[in-house]
DOMI-605253 format. One record per residue: x, y, z of N, C-alpha, C in turn. Coordinates in steps of 0.2 Angstrom, whole numbers, plus 5000, padded with zeros to 4 digits. Example, Ala and Ser with C-alpha at 12.3 -4.5 7.8 and 13.67 -1.06 7.14 Angstrom:
506649725039506249785039506649845039
506449895035506849955036506450005039
! end
This chain:
487646835164487646845171487546785175
487946765180487746705184487746725191
487246715194487146735201486846675205
487046615203486746555207487246535212
487046515218487346485224487046425225
487346365225487046305226487046285233
486446255235486246225241485946155240
486046115245485746045244485046045244
484746005240484045985240483546045239
482946045242482446095241482746165243
483146175248483346235250483746265244
484146225241484646245236484146275230
483646235228483246255223482846315224
482546325230482246395232482746455232
483346435234483846485234484046505227
484046455222484146475215483646515212
483046505214482446535211482446615213
482546615220482546685223483146725220
483746695219484346735217484246755209
483946705206483846715198483346775197
482846775201482346825200482646895202
483046895207483346955209483846985203
484246935201484746955196484446975189
483846945188483546965182483247035182
482947055188482747115190483347175189
483847155192484447195191484647205184
484647155180484847155173484347195169
483747185170483247225167483247305169
483347315175483447385177484047415174
484647385174485247415171485147425164
484847375160484747385153484247445152
483747455155483247505154483647575156
484047575161484447635163484847655157
485247605154485647615149485347645143
484747615141484347635135484147705136
483947725143483647785144484247835143
484847825146485347865145485647875138
485547825134485747835127485247875124
484647865125484047905122484147975124
484347995130484448065132485048095128
485548055127486148085124486048085117
485748045114485648035106485048075104
485148115099484548155097484248115091
483648105091483348065085483248115080
483348095074483148135068482448125066
482148175062481448175060481448185053
481148145049480948155042480248165042
480048225039479348255040479148255032
478648205031478448205024477748225023
477648275018476948305018476748295010
476048275010475748265003475248325004
474948344998474548404997473848374995
473348384998472648364996472548294996
472948254999472848174998472348155003
471848115000471348085005471548015006
471147975009471347905011471147845006
471047874999470947824994471647794992
471947754996472647724996472647654997
473047614994473147544996473347535003
473747585006473847575013473247585018
472747615015472147625019471547575017
471747525013471247475011470947485004
471147535000470847544993471347504989
471247444987471747404983471847424976
471447474974471447494967472047544967
472247584972472747634972473347604975
473847604971474447574973474947614977
475047594983475547634987475947584991
476447544988476847504991477347534996
477547594995478047625000477647645006
477047675005476747695011476547635015
476447575012476247515016476947495019
477447495016478147485019478247525025
478047595025478147635030477647615036
477047595034476547575039476847515043
477147475040477447415043478047435048
478247485047478847515052478547545058
477847565057477647605063476847595064
476547655065475847655067475447695061
474947665058474447695054473847725058
473747785057473147815061472547815056
472047775058471447765053470947825054
471047855059470547915060470947975062
471348005057471648065058471348125055
471248185058470848235055471248305055
471148345050471348405050470948455054
471248515056470848565060470448605055
470648615049470248655044470448625037
469948605033470048575027470248625021
470748665023471048715018471748715019
472148715014472848715015473148765020
473048825019473348875023473248865031
472648875033472548865040472748795043
472648745039472848675041473548675042
473948695038474648685038474948735044
474648795044474848835050474748815057
474148775057473948745063474448685065
474548645060475048595062475748615064
475948665060476648685062476748725068
476148745071476148785077475848745083
475548695082475148655087474548695090
474348745086473748785088473248785083
472648795086472048785082471948855077
471648845072471548905068471248965071
470748955076470449005080470949045084
471449005087471949035091472349075087
472549055081473049095077472649145073
471949145073471549185069471749185062
471849125060471949105053471449065050
471149085045470549045042470549045034
471049085031471049085024471749075021
471849085015472549075012473049135013
472849185016473249245017473849225021
474349265019475049255022475049295029
474749265034474649315040474949275046
475349225046475549185052475949235057
476449265054476849305058476549375059
476149395055475849465056475349455062
474949405063474549395068474849365074
475349325073475649285079476449295078
476649355080477449365078477849325083
477649305089478049275093477949195094
477549165089477449095089478049055088
478149005091478748955090478448895086
478748895080478448845075478848775077
478648725074478948655075479648655073
479848675067480448685065480948725069
480648785071480948825075481148795082
480748755085480848725091481548675090
481548645084482048595083482748635082
482748695079483248735078483548755085
483048775089483248805096483548745100
483548685098483748625102484348595098
484648635094485248605090485248565084
484648565081484448525075484548575069
484748535063484748565057484048555054
483648615053483048615051482948635043
482748595039482748605032482048585028
481948635024481248615020481448615012
481148575009481148575002480448564999
480148604995479448604993478948634998
478348604998477748645001477648615008
477748655013477548635020477048685022
477148755022476648805023476248815016
475748855016475348865010475748885004
475648854998475948874992475348874987
475248924983474848914977475148864972
474748814970474948764965474648774958
474948784953475748794952475948864953
475548914954475748984954476348994958
476448964964476948984968477548934969
477548884965478048834964478648874962
479248854966479848884964480048954968
479548974972479649034976479549014984
479649064988479549054995478849054997
478449084993477649084994477549105001
477149075005476949085012477349055017
477949045015478349005020478549055026
478749015031479049055037479749045038
480149095037480949085037481149065043
480849085049481149065056481048995057
480648955053480548885054481148845052
481548865047482048825044482748855045
483248815045483948835045484148855037
483848805033483948825026483348795022
483248815016482648795012482748795005
482348765001482448754994481748754991
481748784985481048784981481148764974
481248694973481248664966480648684962
480748684955480248694950480348644944
479848604943479848554938479448574932
479348524928478948534922478248554923
477948524929477248544931477148614932
477748654933477748724933477948764927
478548734924478848774919478548754912
478048704912477748684906476948684907
476748724911476048724913475548734908
475748764903475348784897475048724893
475448664895475248604891474748564896
474548584901474048554906473348564903
472948504903472348504900471848524906
471448584905471048614910470348604908
469948564912469248564911468748614914
469148654918468748714921469048784919
468948804912469348854910469248924913
468748934917468548994920468949004927
469348954929469648954935470448944933
470848964937471548954937471748884938
472348864937472548794938472548774945
472648824950472648814957471948784960
471448794956470748764958470448744951
470648684950470448664943470248584943
469948564938469948494936470348484930
471048484931471548484925472048424926
472348404921472848344921473348354916
473848314917474348304911474748244913
474948204908475248144909475848134904
476348184905476948184900477348124901
477648104895478248054895478848084899
478948064905479448104908479748064914
480248084917480548054922480348084929
480348044934480148074941480448144942
481148144941481548194943481448264939
481048254934480848314930480348354933
479948324938479348354941479648384947
479248434950479448464956479448414962
478948364962479048324968479648274968
479848254961480448214961481048254963
481048314961481548364963481648374971
481048374974481048384981481348324984
481148264982481348194985482148194984
482348214978483148214976483448264981
483148314982483448374986483548344994
483048314996483048295003483448235004
483548194999483948134999484648165000
484848214996485548244996485648275004
485148295007485248325013485248265018
484948215017485048155022485748135022
486048125016486748105015487248155018
487048215017487548275019487548285026
486948275030486848285037486748225041
486948165039486848105042487248095049
487748135050488148135056487948185061
487348225060487148275065486348275065
486048295070485348285071484948335066
484448305063484148345058483348335058
483048395056482348395055482248415048
482148365043482048375036481348365034
481048415031480348415028480348415021
480048365018479948355011479248365010
479148425006478448445005478248434998
477848384997477648364990476948404988
476948424982476348464979475748424977
475948354975475448314973475048284979
474448264978474048264972473548324971
473748384974473448444973473348454965
472748484963472648504956473148554954
473348564948473248514943473548444944
473248394942473448324943474048304938
474648314939475148304934475648254937
475848204933476348154935476548114929
477148084929477348044923476847994921
476847984914476347944911476347874914
476947844916476947774918476447764924
476347824928475847814934475147814932
475047854926474347844923474247774921
474747744918474647684915474447634920
474547644926474347594931473547594932
473247644930472547654931472147664924
471947604921471547604915470947644916
470747684912470147734913469547694913
469547634910468847594911468747564918
469347564922469247544928469147594934
469047654931468947714936468147724936
467947724942467147724943467047794946
466447824944466247884947465547864950
465347894956464747884959464147904955
463647864956462947874952462747944954
462547994950462448064952461748064955
461248024953460548024956460648004963
461047954965461147934972461547984976
462048014972462348074975461948124977
461448144973461048204975460648184981
460348124981459948104986460348104993
461048094993461448094999461348165002
461248214998461248285001460548305003
460048265002459348295003459248315010
459648285015459548295022460048335025
460448365021461048405023460848485024
461048515029460948595029461248625023
460948675020461248705014461948735015
462048755021462748785022463248735022
463148675023463648625022463948615015
463548635010463748625003463648694999
463648745003463548815000463948824994
464648804994465048824989464948774983
464648724984464648674979463948664975
463448694977462748684974462648724968
463048784967462848824961463048784954
463548744954463748704948463748634949
463348614954463348544956463248504950
463548444948464048414952464748434950
465248424954465948434952466148504952
465748544955466048614956466048664950
466248634945466248674938465648664934
465448714930464848714926465048664920
464648624918464648584912465248524912
465448514918465948454918465548394917
465848354913465548284912465748234916
465348174916465648114920466248094918
466348094911466948064908467548114910
467448174910467948224912468148214920
467648194924467748184931468148114931
467948074927468348004928469048014926
469248054921469948064919470248104924
469948144928470348184934470448134939
469948094941470048044946470647994944
470647974938471247934936471847974937
471948034936472548074936472648084944
472148094948472248094955472548034958
472347974956472647914958473347904956
473447924950474147924947474647964951
474348024953474748074957474948044964
474448004967474547974973475147924973
475147884968475647834967476347864965
476347924962476947964961477247984967
476748014972477048034978477347974982
476947914982477147854985477847834983
478047844977478647824974479247864977
479047934978479547974981479647964988
479147934992479247914999479647854999
479647814994480047754994480747774993
480947824989481547844988481847874994
481447914998481647935004481847885009
481447835010481547775014482247735012
482347735006482947705003483547735006
483447805006484047845007484247835015
483647835019483847825026484147755027
483947705024484247635025484947635022
485047675017485747675014486247705018
485947755022486447795027486347765034
486047705035486047675042485647725047
485147755044484847805049484147785051
483847725048483147705050483047695057
483547675061483447655068483547725072
483747775069483847835073483447895070
482947875066482447925063481747915064
481447965066480647965067480447985060
479947945057479747965050478947975051
478748035049478048055049477848065042
477248035040476948055034476248085035
476048135032475448165033475148205027
474548215026474248265021473848315025
473748375022473448425026472648425026
472348375023471648365023471448315018
470848295018470548245013470348285007
469948245003469748264996469148224994
468648264990468148224987468248214980
468048154977468148144970467548114967
466948154968466348144965465848114970
466048094976465548064981465048124983
464448104983463948154984463948204979
464248194973464248244967464748294969
465148294974465648344976466348334974
466748384974467448384972467748434977
468448414978468848464982468748444989
468948494993468948495000468548545003
468648575009468348635012467648615014
467548555016466848535019466948495025
466448495029466548465036466348385036
466248355030466148285029466748245031
466748185032467248145033467848145028
467548135022468048135016468548195015
468248255018468648315018469048325024
468848305029469148315036469748265037
469648205035470048145036470648135031
471248125034471748115029472248065032
472748035027473247985030473748015035
473947975040474447995044474747935047
475447925046475847875048476447895052
476547865057477147885061477547815063
478247815061478647765062479147795067
479247765073479647795078480047735081
480747735081481147685084480947665091
480847605092480647575099479947575100
479547595096478747595097478447535092
477847535092477447485089477547485081
477547425078477747415071477147385068
476947405062476447365058475747365062
475647425066475047425069474547485067
473947475068473447525066473047555072
472947615072472547645078471847675075
471347655078470647685076470447745080
470947765085470747825089470747885085
470247935087470247995083470848045085
471248065081471848105082471848165077
472248215079472248275075472948295072
472948335067473648355064473948395069
473648435073474048475078474348435084
474148365084474448325089475248305087
475348325080476048305078476648345082
476448405083476948455086477148425093
476648415098476848395104477148325104
476948285099477148215098477948215097
478148255092478848255090479248285096
478948335099479348365104479448315110
478948275111478948225117479448175115
479448145109479848095107480548115107
480748175105481348195104481648235111
481248235116481448265123481548335122
481148375118481148445118480648475122
480748535125480248565129479848615124
479248585124478748625119478448685122
478248735119477848785122477248765126
477148795131476548775136475848785133
475848825127475148835125474948795119
475248735118475048695112474348665114
473948655109473248635110473148555108
473648525105473648455104473848415109
473948345108474148305114474648255110
475148235114475648195112475348125110
475548095104475348025102475747975105
476247985109476647935112476247875115
475747885119475347825121475047785116
474847815110474547775105475147745101
475747765100476247735097476447675101
476347675107476547615111475947565111
475347595112474747545112474247585108
474247565101473847595097473047595098
472847555102472147545104472047565111
472447605114472447615121471847645123
471547615129470847635131470847705134
471447725136471447795140471347855135
471447835129471347895124470647905122
470447965125469747985123469648055121
470148085118470148155115469848145108
469348195107468948195101469448235096
469248235089469548275084469048325082
469248385081468848445080469048475073
468648475068468748515062468248565061
468548625058468048685057468148705050
467548735047467548765041467348835041
467748875038467548945038467548975031
466948995028466949025022466949105022
466549135027466449205028466149215035
466049275037465849285044465049255045
464749245039464049225039463949155038
464549115037464449045035465049005038
464948975043465548935046465248875050
465648825052465348775056465948735059
465748695065466248655068466048585068
466448535068466248465068466748425073
466448385077466748345082466748275080
467248235080467348165078467548125084
467148075086467248025091467447965088
467547915091467647845088467047825084
466447845086465847815082465547875079
465547935081465047985079465448045076
465148075071465348145068464748185069
464848245073464248285074464548355072
464048395068464248455065463748505067
463948565069463448625070463648685065
463248705061463348765057463048825061
463448875061463348935065463048915072
463448875075463248845082462548825082
462348795077461648755076461148805073
461248865073460748905070460548895063
461148875059461048855052461048785050
460948745055460848675054461348625058
461148565059461648515062461648455058
462148415059462248345056462548295061
462248235061462448185065462548125061
463148085061463248025057463547975061
463247915060463447855064463947815060
464547825062465147795058465147715060
464847695065464747625066464347585061
463847625058463447595053463347635046
463747695046463647735040464247775039
464747735036465447765035465447815030
464947815025464947865020464547925021
464247925027463847985030463247995025
462847945024462247955020461647985023
461547965030460947975033461148025039
460848085039460948135044460448125049
460648105055460248085061460048145066
460248205064460248255068459448275071
459048255066458348275068457948215071
458348155072458048095075457948105083
457348105085457248125093457648065097
457748005094458047955098458847975100
459048025096459748045097459848115101
459248135104459248205107459748205112
459848155116460348165122461048165119
461148115114461848115111462048185108
461548215105461648275102461848325107
461448325112461548375118462248365121
462448305122463148295124463648315119
463648295113464148315108464148385107
463548425107463548495107463948525113
463848505119464148525124464948515124
465148455121465848445121466148485115
465748505110466048545105466148625107
465748645112465748715113466448745115
466848715119467448745121467948755115
467848725109468248735103468048785099
467448815100467148865096467448935099
468048955096468349015098468449065093
468049065088468049115082468049185085
468449225082468449295084467749335082
467549385085466949415084466949445077
467549465074467649495067467449435062
467549375064467449325059466749285060
466349315064465649285066465149335062
464549305061463949355059463949405065
463849465063463749525068463149515071
463049495077462449485081461949535082
462249595080461849655082461649695075
462049695070461949735064461549705060
461049735057460649705052461049685046
460849635042461149605037461349655031
461949665029462149705024462149785026
462049795032461949865034462649895035
462749955033463349995033463250055037
463850085040463850145044463750205038
463250245039463150305034463250365038
463650415035463650485037463050525035
462750555040462150585039462250665039
462750685043462850765043463550775046
463850835044464550845047464550925047
465150945050465251015050465151045058
465051005062464951025069465651025072
465751055079466451055082466550995086
466050965090466050905094465350885096
465150825093464450805094464450755100
463850765103463650715109462950715110
462750675115462050665117461550655112
461550605108460950595103460350575107
459750595105459150565108458550575102
458150525101457650525096457050545099
456750595096456050615098455550585093
455150535096454750495091454150535089
453850585093453350625090453450665084
454050695085454350745079454650705074
454850645075455250605070455950635068
456250665074456850695073457350665078
458050675076458550665081458850725084
458850735090459150795093459850775096
460350815095461050805098461350865099
461950865103462250925106462850935101
463050995100463651025097463951065103
464351035107464551065114464951125113
465451125109465851195109465451255106
464951235101464551285098463951305103
463851265108463351275113462651275109
462551225105461951225101461651155102
461051145102460651085101460451075093
460751025090460551015083460050965082
459750965076459250915075459350885068
459150825067459250795060458550755059
458250755053457650715051457750685045
457450625044457550595037457250635031
456850685033456550725028456850785026
457150825032457450885031458150895032
458450835034459150835036459350875042
459950915042460150945048459951015048
459751035055459551105056459651115064
459551175066459651195073459051185077
459051145082458551135087458451195092
459051215095459051265100459751305099
459651365098460251415097460751415103
460451425109460951425115460751365119
461251315120461051255124461451255131
461751315133462151305139462651255139
462951235133463451185132463151115135
462551105132462251035134462750975131
462750925135463050865134462550805132
462450765138461950715137461250735137
460850695133460150705132459750645133
459150645135458750585135457950605136
457550565135456850575136456650545143
456150585147455950555153455350515151
454950485156454450435155453850465151
453750535151453250565148453450585141
454050575139454350595133454650665132
454750695138455050765138455750765138
456150815135456850815134457150825141
457650785143458050795148458750815145
459150865148459750875146460250895152
460850875151461450885156461850945153
461851005157462151065154462851075158
463351085154464051095157464051165160
463851215156463851285158463351295164
462751265163462251285168462451235175
462851185174463051145180462351115183
461951095178461251065180461051015176
460450985178460050945174459350975173
459150985166458551025165458050975161
457451005161456950965157456551015153
456451005147456151045142455351025141
454951065142454251045142454051055134
453351035133453151025126453151095123
453051155127452951215124453651255124
454151215126454851245125455151275132
454751275137455051305143455551255146
456051285149456651245152456551245160
456551185163456451185170457051155173
457351185178457951155181457751095186
457951035186457750985190458350975196
458950985194459450975199460051015197
460251055202460851095200461351105206
461151075212461651075218461551015222
462051005227461950955232462350975238
461950975243462250995250462551065250
462151115246462351185246462851205241
463151155237463651165232463351155225
463551195220463451175213463751115211
463351075206463651015203464351045199
464750995198465351005193465051025186
464850965183464750975176464350915174
463650915175463250855174463350835166
463450765165463750745159463250695155
462950645159462450605155461950585160
461350565158460750545162460450485160
460150445165459750385164459150395168
458550365165457950365168457650295170
457350295176457150235179456350235179
456050175179455350175178454950205184
455250215190454950245196455050315195
455250345190455350415189455950445191
456350405194457050435196457550455191
457950505191458450525187459150505189
459550475185460250465188460750495183
461250535186461650565181462350565184
462850575180463550575181463750655182
464350665186464550735187465250745187
465650735181466350745181466450815180
467050845180467250915180467350935173
467250895168467450905161467250975158
466651005160466451065157466551125162
466951115167466951155173467351215171
467851205167468351265165468651295171
468751355172469051395177468651405183
468051385183467551395188467751345194
467551365200467751325206467351265207
467651215209467251145210466951155217
466351145217466051155224465851085227
465951025223465750965226466450935228
466450885233467050855236467350795231
466950785226467150725222466750725215
466950675211466650665205466150605205
465550625207465150565209464550555204
464150505206463550485202462950495207
462450535204461850555209461250515206
460750515211460050495209459550545212
459150575208458650625210457950585210
457650575216457050545216456450595214
455850565212455350605209455150665214
455250655221455050715225455650765226
456150755222456650805221457250795226
457250735230457750715234458350695230
458950715232459550695228460050665233
460350605230460750565234461350545230
461950535233462550505230462450435230
462550405224462450325223463150295222
463550335219464250295218464850355218
465350335222465950375222466550335219
466450275216466950235213467350255207
467050305204467350325197467750385198
468350375194468750435194468450495189
468250475184467850525179467250485176
466650485180466050455178465850495172
465550455167465350485160464650455159
464650405154464050375152463650335157
463050335157462650295162462050265158
461850205160461250175157461050115161
460350105161460150045164460049985159
460049925162459849865158459149875157
458849835151458149845150457649825156
457849775160457449765166457649795172
458049845171458249895177458649855183
458849795182459149755187459949775188
460149805182460849825182460949895180
461449935183461649995180462349995178
462450025172463150025169463350105170
463950115172464250175173464950175170
465050215165465750225161466150265165
466750245166467350285170467850295165
468050355163468550365158469250365161
469250355168469950335171470250395174
470850385176471250435180471450495175
471550555179471650615175471950665180
472250715178472550765182471950805186
471350805183470850835186470450795191
470650735192470250695197470350725204
469850735208469950765214470150715220
469950655219470150605224470850575222
471350585226472050565224472150485223
471650455226471650375226471450355219
471050395215470850375209471150405203
471750445204472050475199472350435194
472550375196472850325191472350265190
471750275191471150225190471150205182
471050145181470950125174470350145171
470350155165469650165161469250095161
468650095163468250035163467450055163
467050005162466350025164466149975170
465950015175465749975181465049955180
464849895183464249865183463949855190
463349875191463049875198462349835198
462249795203461549775204461149825207
460549835205460049885208459549855212
459549875218459049855223458349895222
457849865225457149895224457149965227
457649975233457650045236458150095232
458350075226458850105222459550115225
459750065230460450065232460750015227
461450025226461849995222462349945225
462449885222462949835224463449825218
464049845219464549845214464749765212
464749745206464949685204465649685203
465949625204466649615203466949625196
466549605191466749615184466549685181
466949705177466849765173466949755166
466749805162466849795154467549835153
468049805150468649825150468749875144
468349935144468449975138468450055141
468750095138468650165139468150195135
467550205138466950225135466750285137
466350325132466050385134465350375135
464950375130464250365131464050285130
463450275132463150205131462450205130
462250145127461550135126461450055126
460750035126460649965126460049945122
460049885119459449865115459049815119
458449795116457949755120458249685122
458749665119459049605121459549605127
459649665129460149685135460849685133
460949695126461649705124461849775125
462449785128462749855129463149885124
463049945121463349975116463850025119
464450025119464950065122465350105116
465450165117465850205112466550205114
466950185110467650175112468150205106
468750205107469250225102469150175096
468950115097468850065091468250075088
467750115090467150115087466650095092
466050065090465550045095465749975097
465849965103466049895105465449865109
465149815107464549785110464649725115
464349725121464449665125463749645127
463749575128463049545129462949545137
462449515139462249525146462749485151
463149435148463649405151464249435151
464249495149464849535148465449515143
465149475138465649455133465549505127
466149515124466149565119465949525113
465349545109465049505104465149545097
465349605097465349645091465749705091
465949725086466249795085466049825079
465749885080465549925074466049985073
466449975067466950025066466550095064
466850145066466550215064467150255062
467050295056467550335053467850385058
467450405063467750455067467650425074
468050455079467950425086467250445089
466850395090466250405093466250425100
465750475102465650495108465050465112
464550455108463950435111463450405105
462950365107462550325103461850325106
461350325102460650315104460250275098
459750245101459250205096458750255094
458450255088457950295085457650265079
457250315075456950295069456250265071
455850255066455150235068455050175071
455550125069455450055073456050055078
456350105079456850105085457450065083
457550045077458149995075458650035072
458650095072459250135069459650155075
460350145074460750165079461150235077
460950285080461250355078461950365083
462450385079463150395082463350465082
463550495087463850555087464550545088
464950575083465650555082466050615080
466450655085466750715083466350765080
466550775073466150825070465550805066
465450745066464850715062464350675065
463850655062463350615064463250555059
463250495062463150435058462550395060
462350345056461850295058462050225055
461750175058461750105055461150075057
460850025053460349985055460549925059
460049915064460249855069459749805068
459849745071459349685071458849695076
459049725082458549735087458449805089
457849825091457749895093458049905100
458149975101458349995107457849985113
458149985119457649975124457450045127
456750045129456550105132456450085139
456350145144456250125151455550095152
455550045156454850015157454350065159
453750065156453250115158453350185154
453850185149453850245145453250255141
452950315141452350335137452450365130
453050355128453250375121453450315117
! end
């Protein structure tokens, strides 16, 4: 392009400079516009390469012993991520997270079970997104979880919606698995220290077949956009590869960490951090020798190089088909792996060696031969590929596009940490946050221990600094940053209210409909209502079930007043009564403003002696309703009765918080019997009120979103609501913290027993109990 207009002397020179600058700007603008339009029109291909259980003991990551020339070749084509981390160091949840861009907690997947579509039927997976945008999506080998070698050759835990087509090769590592040498005979090959080095060709093994299959697809689909996934099973145990790869690693050159030093490394570690590994420490299996561990490490390294060779074959195929400049290449492993460090083997730990894995991305037009030390996560791959390929990703992805780091690998604007979690069972789990310098881990949110490692000075995580007061502020900051990521469902946490190993027990059955349990501490019995039979029943640990009162006037809710006397809400009597020590029944409240109550249902007691009760029409039958609504009342000690709430359609259970600053009222929701037409379509919920000193109520904006009948509270302020799902427990911040399943639909619950830590549950025709961690709350000032 020539844009020069000549002028004499200095004026001519200035004119030349101005016009040259202008023309260059136009040229650059036009060129960028052209590139942009070409990129929009052309769809980049994606070659998605996965290894299984591969850690960073690789030549490409600085371990000169382990030969990975093809991964080094790939790294020269793109960006090597030096601090890439999985979401959970276990195949199933890690791979599901990566393929959905969602964390294990969001998916509610933490085990190897095949539950992705069961729990997340509408999730759009990575391959599915490419299909929706006109790509051919293909898988060969392992991308989702497969048992190795048990599921090789099958679809295993695959997701059909992710792929246009798929293939499941099976090589001699599957068909001749009886020849594999297993040092852990009490375990299957899928979790073993086992190896085999047959004289064989690469293509006789499953991973060699996977490479050949994907190479065929590259050639076959080179003229249309593709998302091709090559899922290698190595170096997952059993460690099987052709002998020529073993020969690269003479056994006398394979070192194993000193076991005494390894044991010392674990001295300051919380027990939960290594709970799966200590029974048969070291190496997980009983009686494994150092020499056997050395042999397995040699085999692991051989498998790494075997995988590297298959990567090289795939890169060659792209070059031979002139696709390198049109293909984004991603190499990843699902997590890291221990090979004797700290005396540990395998994965499933929150340490660096278990959480960190290799990840390399080569994308046309981005940095080449570069390294990034920024912490990144596997779930970042989904938004990254969607971004690079101009695809509209789902809005709920929890990772971030790595495009900025592909352009500037050490970009200062990247400050997102990496979070890895470990889940063994509901009583053993933890979360770990990794910044550029620090790894901080909490077990059971700190209740079972903490770890802090300074990766600026302690890359092997030898010294746990969590108890060092010098780092108290740092720990507080990292703990706060970690909190938003802890989203484990209540079913997978330790039950915060049930005593350890406690189970729901059936105590009695044969009633028609049970309600209103109350514990009588002096008599050491539980009294409860069998409403249709119009009886009060009693159960004692000594004598079991018997009748407490033959005729109860269809009593529903029961409670003790401050003196320990029995209060009862009677449907047939349309009243609230008190039973004295000698058995006399005294009516405390039966009418308001000249009309009988509807059908008093449940009662609560306050420390000032006031009684609070609900009055729906459930037990009214054909009798005339004499009140203008279904309200909640308060009876003062002097007998004065006032309406305290008209907000409920069908008020039911009622209970105070332990400090009496809150009142909870269950509303079972709209019903044809609701007298106020404005409330006939009201939702079922539990209302929450602030209680003033003069006993007036102020309704809070928040409610408990459950259809509850009866309720009770423990001394911690947790609210136990009876629902269709069992006993649903909320804490004082109105968060659901537990569910206690009950075989029958529960109607009410109350604390009792000599230490008040037994929860008694009336459920349809039966009575149940379960032991709790905290005792039930008594009204302040109660004399019983």
